[in-house]
C-alpha positions as CSV (number, residue, x, y, z in Angstrom):
1,M,66.0,139.8,118.8
2,N,64.6,143.2,120.5
3,R,62.2,140.3,121.7
4,L,64.8,138.9,123.6
5,F,66.5,141.9,124.4
6,L,63.4,143.4,125.9
7,R,63.1,140.0,127.6
8,F,66.3,140.3,129.4
9,V,65.6,143.7,130.1
10,I,62.7,142.5,132.0
11,L,64.4,140.0,134.1
12,V,67.0,142.5,135.4
13,M,63.8,144.5,136.6
14,L,62.6,141.3,138.0
15,S,65.7,140.8,139.2
16,I,65.8,144.1,141.0
17,S,62.0,144.2,142.6
18,V,62.8,140.9,144.0
19,A,66.1,141.7,145.2
20,T,64.6,145.0,146.8
21,I,61.9,143.0,148.8
22,A,63.8,140.5,149.7
23,V,66.0,143.1,151.4
24,Y,62.7,144.8,152.8
25,V,62.1,141.2,154.6
26,V,65.1,140.5,155.8
27,I,65.6,143.7,157.3
28,R,62.1,143.3,159.0
29,S,63.2,140.0,160.7
30,F,66.2,140.8,162.2
31,F,65.8,145.1,162.6
32,G,61.5,145.5,162.8
33,D,59.6,146.9,159.9
34,P,61.1,150.4,158.6
35,L,57.8,152.1,158.5
36,E,57.2,151.3,161.8
37,E,59.7,153.2,162.6
38,V,59.1,155.9,160.6
39,A,55.7,155.8,162.3
40,Q,57.1,156.2,165.9
41,Q,59.4,159.1,164.9
42,Q,56.2,161.2,163.1
43,A,53.8,160.1,166.2
44,A,57.1,161.0,169.0
45,G,55.5,164.6,170.0
46,Q,52.6,162.7,170.8
47,V,53.6,160.0,173.1
48,F,56.1,162.1,174.4
49,L,53.3,164.3,175.9
50,L,51.8,160.7,177.0
51,T,54.7,159.3,178.7
52,Q,56.4,162.5,180.0
53,Y,53.7,165.1,181.2
54,V,51.0,163.0,181.7
55,D,52.6,159.9,182.9
56,Q,53.9,161.9,185.5
57,A,51.6,163.5,186.8
58,G,49.9,161.9,190.5
59,P,47.0,159.6,190.5
60,D,44.3,162.8,191.0
61,E,45.7,165.3,188.5
62,W,46.4,162.5,184.9
63,L,43.3,163.1,184.2
64,V,43.6,166.7,184.1
65,R,47.1,166.7,182.3
66,L,44.9,164.3,179.8
67,N,42.5,166.7,179.5
68,K,44.9,169.4,179.0
69,I,46.5,167.9,175.8
70,R,43.7,167.2,174.6
71,E,43.1,171.0,174.0
72,I,46.3,171.8,172.8
73,T,46.7,169.0,169.8
74,H,45.5,167.8,167.4
75,S,44.6,164.4,167.5
76,K,42.6,163.2,169.1
77,L,42.7,160.5,172.4
78,E,39.9,159.1,173.9
79,L,39.3,156.1,176.5
80,I,38.0,152.9,175.1
81,P,37.7,149.3,176.9
82,L,40.2,146.9,176.6
83,Q,38.4,144.7,175.2
84,S,37.8,146.4,172.1
85,A,41.1,147.4,171.8
86,L,42.1,143.9,172.0
87,Q,40.4,143.6,168.9
88,Q,41.3,146.0,166.6
89,V,45.3,145.8,167.7
90,A,47.3,143.5,165.1
91,A,48.0,140.4,166.7
92,E,51.7,140.5,165.9
93,K,51.7,143.0,168.2
94,K,48.7,142.5,170.9
95,T,51.8,140.6,173.0
96,Q,53.7,144.2,173.1
97,F,49.9,145.5,173.8
98,M,49.3,143.7,176.8
99,R,53.0,145.3,178.5
100,G,51.8,148.1,177.7
101,E,53.7,149.5,175.5
102,V,52.6,152.0,172.9
103,V,51.1,150.2,169.5
104,I,51.1,152.2,166.4
105,D,48.6,151.4,163.7
106,I,50.1,152.9,160.6
107,G,47.0,152.4,158.4
108,A,44.5,154.1,160.6
109,K,47.2,156.8,162.0
110,S,46.8,156.0,165.4
111,F,48.2,154.5,168.7
112,Y,46.8,152.0,171.6
113,R,48.2,152.4,175.0
114,R,47.2,150.6,178.3
115,V,46.8,153.0,181.4
116,D,48.1,151.3,183.1
117,L,48.5,147.4,184.6
118,Q,48.1,147.8,188.1
119,G,44.5,150.1,187.9
120,L,47.1,152.7,190.0
121,R,45.8,155.9,187.6
122,Y,42.3,155.6,188.6
123,I,39.6,153.0,189.8
124,G,39.2,150.3,186.4
125,S,42.5,152.2,184.5
126,D,43.8,148.8,184.4
127,E,40.7,147.5,181.6
128,E,41.4,150.6,179.7
129,V,43.0,151.9,177.1
130,L,44.4,154.8,175.4
131,H,43.8,155.6,171.9
132,A,44.8,157.9,169.7
133,Q,43.7,159.1,166.8
134,E,44.4,161.8,163.8
135,L,48.3,161.7,164.5
136,P,50.2,163.2,162.1
137,I,51.8,160.1,160.4
138,D,52.1,159.6,156.8
139,V,54.6,156.9,155.3
140,I,53.9,157.8,151.4
141,P,57.0,160.5,151.0
142,V,58.8,157.4,152.5
143,I,57.7,154.6,150.7
144,R,57.9,157.4,147.1
145,T,61.3,158.4,148.2
146,E,62.2,153.9,148.4
147,V,60.2,153.8,144.8
148,V,62.3,156.6,143.0
149,R,65.6,154.8,144.6
150,Y,64.6,151.6,143.3
151,I,64.1,153.4,139.9
152,I,67.7,154.9,140.0
153,V,69.1,151.9,141.2
154,A,67.9,149.9,138.3
155,L,68.6,153.1,135.6
156,C,72.2,152.9,137.0
157,L,72.3,149.2,136.6
158,L,70.5,148.9,133.3
159,I,72.0,151.6,131.5
160,P,75.3,150.3,131.8
161,I,74.1,147.1,130.5
162,A,72.3,148.4,127.8
163,I,75.7,150.1,126.6
164,W,78.2,147.2,127.5
165,S,75.3,144.5,125.4
166,S,74.6,146.9,122.7
167,S,77.6,145.5,120.4
168,H,76.9,142.0,121.5
169,W,73.1,142.8,120.1
170,R,74.3,144.1,117.1
171,G,76.6,141.6,116.6
172,L,73.8,138.9,117.2
173,Q,71.7,140.7,114.9
174,A,74.2,140.6,112.0
175,L,74.8,136.6,112.8
176,E,71.4,136.6,112.5
177,K,71.1,137.7,109.4
178,V,74.0,135.8,107.8
179,A,72.7,132.5,109.0
180,D,69.4,133.5,107.3
181,E,71.0,134.0,104.4
182,F,73.3,131.5,104.3
183,G,70.5,128.9,104.8
184,E,68.5,130.5,101.7
185,G,71.2,129.4,99.6
186,H,73.5,131.7,99.6
187,L,75.9,129.8,100.3
188,K,78.8,132.5,99.7
189,I,77.8,135.2,102.3
190,R,80.4,135.7,105.8
191,A,80.2,137.5,109.0
192,Q,81.9,140.5,108.6
193,T,83.7,141.6,112.1
194,R,86.4,143.1,114.0
195,E,89.1,141.6,115.8
196,S,88.0,143.7,118.7
197,D,84.1,143.1,118.5
198,S,83.3,140.9,121.6
199,I,81.9,138.2,119.0
200,Y,84.7,137.6,116.8
201,P,85.7,134.3,118.0
202,L,82.4,132.9,117.0
203,A,81.8,135.2,113.6
204,Q,84.9,133.4,112.6
205,R,83.8,129.9,113.4
206,M,80.8,130.1,111.6
207,N,82.6,131.5,108.6
208,Q,84.9,128.3,109.0
209,M,81.9,126.4,108.8
210,A,80.3,128.0,106.1
211,A,83.1,127.4,104.0
212,R,83.4,123.8,105.0
213,I,80.0,123.6,103.9
214,E,79.8,125.4,101.1
215,G,83.1,123.7,99.7
216,L,81.5,119.7,100.2
217,L,78.3,121.5,98.8
218,D,80.7,122.4,96.0
219,A,82.9,119.1,95.3
220,Q,79.3,116.5,95.6
221,K,78.1,119.3,92.8
222,S,81.2,118.6,91.1
223,L,81.3,115.6,91.3
224,L,77.6,114.4,90.4
225,H,78.1,116.2,87.7
226,S,81.3,115.5,86.6
227,V,80.3,111.4,87.2
228,S,77.5,112.3,85.2
229,H,78.9,113.6,81.9
230,E,81.1,111.2,81.9
231,L,78.8,108.9,82.6
232,R,77.4,109.7,78.8
233,T,80.5,108.2,76.5
234,P,80.2,104.8,78.0
235,I,76.7,104.7,77.6
236,A,76.8,105.7,74.1
237,R,79.4,103.6,73.2
238,L,77.6,100.0,75.3
239,E,74.5,101.0,72.9
240,F,76.8,101.5,70.0
241,G,78.5,98.1,70.7
242,L,74.9,96.1,71.5
243,E,73.6,97.4,68.5
244,L,76.4,95.7,66.3
245,L,76.6,92.1,68.4
246,R,72.4,92.0,67.3
247,N,72.4,92.4,63.8
248,A,76.0,90.3,63.7
249,A,74.2,87.7,65.8
250,K,71.2,86.7,65.2
251,D,70.2,84.0,68.0
252,P,66.6,84.3,69.8
253,K,68.6,84.0,72.8
254,L,71.3,86.2,73.0
255,E,67.9,89.0,71.3
256,T,66.1,88.0,74.6
257,R,69.7,89.1,76.9
258,A,70.6,91.7,74.2
259,A,66.9,93.5,74.9
260,A,67.7,93.0,78.5
261,M,70.7,95.0,78.8
262,E,69.2,97.9,76.3
263,A,66.4,98.4,79.1
264,D,69.2,98.0,81.3
265,L,71.2,100.6,79.1
266,L,67.6,102.7,78.8
267,E,67.6,103.5,82.2
268,L,71.2,104.1,83.1
269,N,70.7,106.8,80.4
270,S,67.8,108.0,82.2
271,L,69.1,108.2,85.4
272,V,72.4,110.2,83.8
273,T,70.0,112.7,82.9
274,E,68.3,113.1,85.9
275,L,71.4,113.3,87.6
276,L,71.8,116.2,84.9
277,S,69.1,118.2,85.6
278,L,69.2,117.9,89.4
279,S,72.6,119.3,89.1
280,K,71.4,121.7,87.3
281,L,68.9,123.1,89.4
282,D,71.6,122.9,92.1
283,Q,73.2,125.7,90.4
284,Q,70.8,127.9,90.5
285,P,70.2,128.2,86.2
286,A,69.2,131.7,85.2
287,L,64.8,131.0,84.7
288,K,64.4,131.8,81.0
289,L,60.9,134.0,82.7
290,A,57.7,134.7,80.3
291,E,54.2,135.3,81.1
292,F,51.5,132.3,79.9
293,V,48.1,130.8,80.8
294,V,48.9,128.5,83.6
295,A,45.8,126.3,82.6
296,D,47.0,125.5,79.1
297,C,50.2,124.5,80.5
298,L,48.6,121.8,83.0
299,Q,47.1,120.5,80.3
300,T,49.9,120.5,77.8
301,C,51.4,118.3,80.9
302,L,48.4,116.0,80.9
303,D,48.2,115.4,76.8
304,S,52.5,115.1,76.7
305,L,51.1,111.8,79.5
306,Q,48.1,111.0,78.0
307,H,49.7,107.0,77.6
308,E,50.6,106.2,80.9
309,L,47.7,107.9,82.5
310,S,45.7,106.0,80.4
311,G,44.0,103.4,82.8
312,F,43.7,106.4,85.2
313,Q,40.8,108.7,85.6
314,V,41.9,112.3,85.6
315,D,40.0,115.0,86.7
316,T,40.7,118.4,86.0
317,L,39.1,121.4,88.3
318,F,40.5,124.3,86.8
319,S,39.1,127.8,88.1
320,D,36.9,129.8,85.5
321,E,38.9,132.7,86.1
322,V,42.2,132.8,83.5
323,I,45.3,132.7,85.6
324,S,47.9,134.0,84.3
325,M,52.0,133.9,85.5
326,I,55.6,135.0,84.7
327,A,58.2,131.7,85.5
328,D,60.1,129.2,83.1
329,Q,57.4,127.5,81.5
330,H,59.5,124.7,80.9
331,L,61.2,123.9,84.1
332,L,57.1,124.7,85.8
333,A,56.4,122.0,83.3
334,R,58.5,118.9,83.8
335,A,57.5,119.8,87.9
336,V,54.2,119.2,87.1
337,S,54.9,116.2,85.4
338,N,57.0,114.8,87.2
339,L,54.3,114.5,90.5
340,L,51.7,113.6,87.6
341,R,54.3,110.3,86.8
342,N,54.5,110.0,90.5
343,A,50.4,110.4,90.9
344,G,50.3,107.7,88.0
345,K,52.8,104.8,89.5
346,Y,51.2,105.0,93.3
347,A,47.1,105.7,92.6
348,S,44.9,103.7,92.1
349,Q,42.2,104.6,90.0
350,H,41.5,108.0,90.0
351,I,43.6,110.8,89.9
352,S,42.9,114.8,90.2
353,L,43.8,118.1,88.9
354,T,43.6,121.5,90.5
355,L,44.1,125.3,89.8
356,K,42.4,128.4,91.5
357,K,43.9,131.2,93.1
358,A,44.6,132.6,96.5
359,G,45.3,136.7,97.0
360,G,48.6,136.6,95.3
361,D,49.1,132.5,95.0
362,I,48.9,130.6,92.4
363,I,47.9,127.1,93.6
364,I,48.5,123.7,92.2
365,M,47.4,120.2,94.0
366,L,47.5,117.0,92.7
367,D,45.6,114.5,94.3
368,D,45.2,110.3,94.2
369,D,43.4,107.0,95.7
370,G,47.0,105.6,96.4
371,P,47.9,103.9,99.6
372,G,48.8,107.5,100.8
373,I,52.4,108.9,102.5
374,P,52.9,108.2,106.1
375,V,53.5,111.8,107.8
376,E,56.8,110.4,109.4
377,E,58.3,111.0,105.5
378,R,56.8,113.7,103.9
379,E,59.5,115.7,104.2
380,Q,62.4,113.0,103.5
381,I,60.5,112.4,100.2
382,F,61.9,115.3,98.4
383,N,65.7,114.7,98.8
384,A,67.6,113.0,96.2
385,F,67.7,109.4,95.8
386,Y,64.9,108.8,98.6
387,R,62.0,106.1,98.2
388,L,58.8,105.4,99.3
389,D,59.2,101.6,97.9
390,R,62.7,100.4,98.8
391,S,62.4,98.1,95.9
392,R,64.9,98.0,93.0
393,D,62.0,97.1,90.6
394,R,61.8,99.8,87.3
395,A,58.0,99.5,87.6
396,T,57.5,101.3,90.9
397,G,61.1,101.7,92.6
398,G,63.0,104.8,90.4
399,F,65.6,106.7,91.3
400,G,64.6,108.5,93.8
401,L,65.0,112.0,91.8
402,G,61.4,113.2,90.4
403,L,60.6,114.9,93.3
404,A,63.6,116.5,94.6
405,I,63.5,117.6,91.1
406,T,60.0,118.9,91.4
407,Q,60.9,120.9,95.0
408,K,63.8,122.7,93.6
409,A,62.3,124.0,90.3
410,I,59.2,125.2,92.9
411,Q,61.6,127.0,94.7
412,A,63.5,128.9,91.6
413,H,59.9,130.3,91.3
414,G,60.6,131.6,95.0
415,G,57.2,128.9,95.7
416,H,57.3,125.5,98.5
417,I,55.4,122.3,98.0
418,T,53.8,120.5,101.2
419,V,52.4,116.9,101.2
420,E,48.7,116.2,102.5
421,D,46.3,113.4,102.8
422,S,43.8,113.9,100.0
423,P,39.7,113.8,100.3
424,L,40.5,110.8,97.6
425,G,42.1,108.7,99.9
426,G,45.9,108.8,98.7
427,A,48.2,111.5,98.9
428,R,47.6,115.4,98.3
429,F,50.7,117.5,96.4
430,V,50.0,121.3,97.4
431,V,52.4,123.7,94.9
432,H,52.4,127.1,95.9
433,L,53.7,130.0,93.1
434,P,53.8,133.6,93.2
435,A,51.8,134.8,90.0
436,I,54.4,137.3,90.3
437,P,58.4,136.6,90.5
438,Q,60.4,137.7,93.5
439,A,63.3,139.6,93.4
440,S,65.6,136.8,93.9
441,V,64.1,134.9,91.1
442,I,64.4,137.9,88.4
443,A,67.8,138.2,90.0
444,T,68.8,134.4,89.4
C-alpha cells in the first residue's frame, strides 16, 4: 500500500512538471521566451546607450561616442565582420538580426546588432556588427524563483491531497489486512469501519460477501459431515443384511454377487471415512503436537504399506542428520501415506522417498517413474474429488480425496506442498514443513 501511495505522489509531481513545461512552451510560442525578456531588461542600459546616445550622433561622431561608451561601461564592445556574426547568431534569430534589431545571446551574456543597413555611419559600416560582451545578464535567480514557485505549488497541491487521502489509505490498508486474514481461512474476520469513513460502503459490501462465503462454506461442511455420519447407519445395516443373506443361501451364484456387493460396501465405507477425515480437517481440529524423529515416522509409513508397495523398488534417501520436529505425528503420517499410495498407483517400477533439511524447513520429496502430472493440472489435483484418471475403476480412479486430505494436513502444520517433474520421469511431490510449529498452529 505504501508503494501505491509513493506511485501516486510521483504521478502528481510528474503531472505538475509536465504542466510547468507545457505552460513555458505555450507562453514562449505566443508571447516569446520569458528568459529573453528578462535578459533584455537586464541589458536595457547598454541597449539604451547604443540607441539613444551613439545612434543619435552624426556619421563623423558615431565612432567617437562609441569609444566614450567603452570608457564608462564595464561591458566589452567591439566591431566584428557581418559574416562572423552570422555564424554566431542562433538560426531562429538571424532574420531579426538582419533587420538591424538587437539580438541577445543569454548564455554568452552578449548581444549583436548591425552598425547600420545602408553604410551611413562610415565606409563599410553595413558589413560590420557591434558585439557587446560581459553584459550584466543573469537569469539564474529567475530560474531559482521559478523552481521555488514550482515547489510551493507542488506542496500546496500535495499536502491537501495527502491529508484528504490519508483516511482513504488507512481504510484501504485495513481492508487489505482483512482480505489477507480472510484468505488465510479466518472466516470470522470483518472490516470495522465507521459510517463517516469514505470506504464504508466498500467495507460493508466486503463484509456481506465474507458473510455469504462463510455461510456457504459452513453449510457445505455441515452437509458433508452430516451426510457422512448418516451414511454410516445404512451401510452398517447393509453389511449386516448381506452377511445374513450369505449365511442363509449357499448358492454359488449368490456368493459371487454377494462378494461384489460386499466390495461396493467396502468402497462406500472407505469413501465415508475419507469424507469424515476431510470434514474434520476443514474444521481446523486441535493438533496433538509432540516431538518425534521424522525419519522414523517415514519408515513407519513405508512399513505399513509394505504389501501395497511390494512390486516396486522403493529407495529411501534420508539425511544422516537426525531431523526431529514438533507436529501431529499421526496426521503427518497419514499425509505421507496418502502420497505413497498415490505413487504406488501410478508408478511403473521405481519410487524414491527423500528427507532433508534446508534452513528452518524440513523437506520431504517423493518421486516416481509414472506418467507424471500435466503442468496445467498440478494445482487442481489437490481439490476434493478431482482425479487425473477420470475412470471409476477402483484400481486407478479412487475417490480423489487423498491428495486433498494430504494438502490440508500439511497446511494445518504451517507447511505447503508442490508438484514438479521428477528426475525419474514421473511426478515429484515436495513437502515443506517448519521444524518448529508457527504461532497460528499452536493456537489451533
